[in-house]
matplotlib code that plots the C-alpha trace (Angstrom):
import matplotlib.pyplot as plt

x = [248.6, 244.9, 243.5, 242.3, 245.9, 246.9, 246.9, 244.0, 246.3, 247.4, 243.8, 242.8, 245.7, 244.7, 241.1, 242.3, 244.5, 241.6, 239.2, 241.8, 243.0, 246.6, 248.9, 249.4, 253.1, 253.0, 253.8, 251.4, 252.7, 250.2, 250.2, 250.0, 247.2, 244.8, 243.1, 246.4, 246.1, 242.6, 240.3, 237.3, 233.8, 232.5, 235.4, 235.1, 231.6, 232.8, 235.6, 233.2, 230.8, 233.7, 235.3, 232.0, 231.5, 235.2, 235.3, 231.6, 231.3, 229.1, 230.3, 228.2, 227.1, 229.3, 232.3, 231.9, 234.2, 236.9, 239.4, 238.7, 239.5, 242.4, 245.1, 245.4, 246.6, 243.4, 241.1, 242.9, 242.4, 238.7, 238.4, 240.4, 238.0, 235.0, 236.5, 237.7, 234.4]
y = [179.2, 178.5, 175.2, 176.7, 177.5, 173.8, 171.5, 169.1, 166.2, 167.8, 168.7, 165.1, 163.8, 166.0, 164.7, 161.1, 161.6, 163.1, 160.2, 157.5, 159.3, 159.5, 162.2, 165.2, 164.6, 161.0, 160.8, 158.9, 158.1, 159.2, 155.7, 154.0, 151.5, 153.3, 150.0, 149.0, 152.3, 151.4, 152.7, 150.3, 150.6, 152.7, 155.2, 155.3, 156.6, 159.3, 160.1, 160.4, 162.7, 164.9, 165.1, 166.1, 168.9, 170.0, 170.3, 171.0, 167.9, 164.8, 161.3, 159.2, 155.8, 154.0, 155.9, 154.7, 151.7, 150.9, 150.8, 154.5, 155.4, 153.0, 155.8, 159.5, 159.5, 157.7, 159.9, 163.1, 161.9, 161.5, 164.8, 166.6, 165.3, 166.6, 170.0, 170.7, 169.8]
z = [19.7, 19.3, 18.3, 15.0, 14.0, 14.3, 11.3, 10.8, 11.7, 15.0, 15.9, 15.2, 17.3, 20.2, 20.0, 19.8, 22.9, 24.8, 23.9, 24.6, 27.7, 26.5, 27.8, 25.5, 25.9, 24.5, 20.9, 18.5, 15.0, 12.4, 10.9, 14.3, 14.7, 17.1, 18.2, 19.9, 21.9, 23.0, 20.2, 20.4, 18.9, 21.8, 21.7, 17.9, 18.2, 20.6, 18.2, 15.2, 17.1, 18.4, 14.9, 13.3, 15.9, 15.7, 11.9, 11.3, 9.0, 8.8, 8.0, 5.8, 7.1, 4.6, 5.8, 9.4, 9.1, 11.6, 8.8, 8.1, 11.7, 12.3, 12.3, 12.5, 8.9, 7.6, 9.7, 8.4, 4.8, 5.4, 7.2, 4.6, 1.9, 3.8, 4.8, 1.2, -0.5]

ax = plt.figure().add_subplot(projection="3d")
ax.plot(x, y, z, "-o")
ax.set_aspect("equal")
plt.show()
């Protein structure tokens, strides 16, 4: 299975795990608070850059709020809006 055949949510999950240095085998709930897992402002910047490259999108300045990147579910909603426009 290639990374492109995965859902947007799964691709985001894999990227979050990579940035937070979490084992691919560890489960993360899509509504789970990522700050509890170690997502801080520096790692958020890395995540934003990686997501922009992965999905060939650009986040607007007003979208770069921690609340928009607090869970995989919220990130996926934002990415889906960008990808589908």
